[in-house]
N, C-alpha and C positions, 0 to 999 in steps of 0.2 A: 333625448335630451338635448335641443338646439344647440348646435356648436357656439353660436354667443354665449348662452349660460353657462355654457363649459368652460369660456375665457374668461369672464367675468369673475367666476366661482375660483378660478386660478389665481385673478390678480388680488381678489379678497383676501386668499390664503397666503400671497406671498409679500402682501401689505401688512396683512397682521404679524407676519413672521418677521419681517423687516422691523416693525414697531416692537415686538419682543426682545429681538435681538439687541436693538437700542438701548431698550429698559435694563435689558442685562449688564451691558457694557457701562452704561451710564450709575449702575447700581455698585458695579464693582470698583468703579471708579472711585466713586463717593467712599466707598468702606476703606479703599487705599490711603485716600486724603486722613479719613479720620483714623485709620491707624497710625499714621506718619506724627497726627496732632498727637495721639497717646504715645508715641516714642518719645514726643519730644517735652513730655512731662519732668522723667526724670531727671533732666538737664535742668528744668527751672528749680525743680525744688533742690538740686544739689546747691546752684547757685544762691538760691535766697537762705539757704542754710548758712554758707560760707558770709551772708551778709550780715545775719541774726547773731553767727559766733563773734564777727568782728565789732558788731555792736557792742557786745555782752563785754568783749574784751575794752570796749572804750569806756563803756560804763565804770569797769571797775579801776582802770588807770584814773579816771576823773577822780575816782574815790580815794585814790591813794596820792594823787595829787602829781600823779607821773607825766609830767607833758610830752617827752619824747613815745612812750608808750601808747598815749593817748591819742596821738598824730598818728603812728603806724596802724592801729587799731580802724581809726577812721578811715584811711586808704584801703584795708584791708577789706572791710564792709562796702563800701564804696564800689570796689573791682567785683565783687558777687552781685551787687545791686545793679550795675551799669549792665553786665551781661544779659540781663532779662530785660531789659527796656523793650525789646518788642514786643511784651504783654501787659507790663506794668499799667500804662493808660491806660490800654486798650480793654483789658480784663478786670482792672482794680482801681477805677479811677478816683474813687475817695481816697483810698490809701497810696495811692500816689501821689496825689494832692499834698499830705502832710507828711510824706517821705522825703518827696524829692521835689517840692516846689521851687522855681527861681525864675526870675531874681529875688523878688520880694518875698522872702523866705522867713514865716515866723514861726514854721516846725520844719522837723527833719534837718536831714542832711547839713542842708548850707543855713541853718539857722543856727550854729554851732559853729562852722569852719571858720569863720574870721575872728572871733575870740579864742578858740584853740591853737591857729595856726597861730596868732601872736602870743601865747603861752599865758592866757587868762583861762583857767580852769574854773574858776570861785564861780562865775557865772551862767556855765552852760549845764550842771546838773540837771535840772528839773526837765530841759529841753534833750537832753541824753537818755535820760528815764522814758520819755516820749517816744521817742525813736526804736528804742530795745521794744516797748511795748507795741507800735504800729508794726515792726517786723514782726514780731513774734506772730500779732493777727493777719499779717499777710502770709506767713507760713501756714498758720492753720488754714485759712482756707484754699491756699493752694493745694496743699496735701488731702482734704477733706476726698472720701473717697466717691462721691457724687460730683464732684468737680472735673470737666473737662475743658479743654480748649478746642474751639472751633477753627475749620479750616480758616475760615472767612476772616475771623479774628486777627488769626495769625498773619495772613495776608496784610491786613489794615495794618496791624501794629509794624509789623517788616519795614512796608512801604514808607512808614511816615516817619520811622527812625532812620530809615537811608534817605528822606530828604532834609529832616532836621540837621543830619550830621552836613549834608551839603550846604544848609541854607543859614544854620547857625552856629553850630559846634565847630565848624571850619574855622570860625573864628577866634576860636581858642579861648573861651572866656567863663568855659560853665564852672569850672572850679578854681579861680585866681586864688585864692588864698593858700589853697593846700598846693597848688601848683600841680594839680593832675588831671589838667583837662585832655590832656595827651593820651595820658591812661586810660579816661574815660572812654574816648572816641575808639581805643582798640580794645576794649573789652565789649563798646557797643557792636563792633565790627564783626567780633566773634560769634557775638549772640545773635546777628543776622544771620550768617553762615548757617551755624546751627538749626536756625527754624530752616532755611531753605535746603541743608544738605538730609535733615531728619525729614521734613512734610513733604516739599516740593519738588525737588529735583527730580525724583525717578518718576512720576505721575508725567511731569511736564516734558520727559525725556519722549516719553511714548507719543505726545501729540506736535511737540515741537522739539527735537532735538537741537535745532541751530540758536532757538532760544535760550534754552537750558544753559548751555555752553557759553552764550553771550552774558547771561546774569551770574555764571558761575566764574566767568573772566573779568566781570566789573566788580564783581567782591573782591577778588585777588587784587585788585587796582587799588582800590579805595583802602583794604589792608597794607598794602607797601607803602602808600603813601602816610599812613599814620604810624608807621612804624620807622620812626625815627626818634633820634635821642632827646631831642628837644625842641619846644615849640618854633624854637629859632629858624629851623630846617624846615618845617612843615609849608608844603607849599600850597598855600590856602587857597588862591583859583585854580588850580587841579584838583583839590581835594573838593572845592565849590561844584565844581563842573561834574565830576565824578560821583560824587552822593546824588546829584539832581538826576543823572544818567540812569545810575543803578533805580532810585526810585520809578523813573520810567519804564525800565526794564522791568521791573516787578508788575506794573499796573498793565502792561502789557501782555502777560501773564494769564490776569485773573479768565478772560474769556477760555482760555487753553485750557484752564484748570475746573471749567464751568462754575466761578465765581465773580462776584461783582466787581468791579473796577475800584480800588481803595480811592479815597479823597487823598490829597497830601494836605499838610498842616492840619488846624486843628476842626 
């Protein structure tokens, strides 16, 4: 056999081996992300359960004309919902629209907020019933055996929420009548952290440990900024900047995770 033929054969075998190795690594990486997405699902199920339980308590309180109980139940339900906002609009857009439309809400949480926190329960019964039904539908879809979160969708939703915290929520006006805008952001950050820790942190560490650390640190920065006692103590300019910086860092993680770069905003 001519030596040139032998060299060519060796090169061909080496190239094929490299392609196979790359495919195996890529496949293992995809499996890791998919497993992470599966690991996130129980967190989402737990928190939509809290949202639905709170909404049912709200429904009972409205029927009993118990204003304080109704207000407390609304807040409890919102906390569960806000913790899974990384996925609500990305995976359940139609239900998100009727559950958490803002600012011009005709359905959902904000449709009952103003009247309820003004002590007017008589006019919100039908809207509360609708909220309970929609949250129940959300839970049913989420808990369905065939439903799975995709890594791309999780990165999209998390990045958009980080950006939204910086752009809009940092102004503190999402739940003005309830006075829970700060709690909304605190739960949002918990939700962002859950997605990153459960799905993306370990795979990202393998490709870019420095970037993984930067995202982790920035999440902690945002978390510290929203952990204040009231909105008057909120450093809005810093939160605005930190939220946007977190979104950009998450965008920059996309190619490292072999995912598409998420878009910001709608």
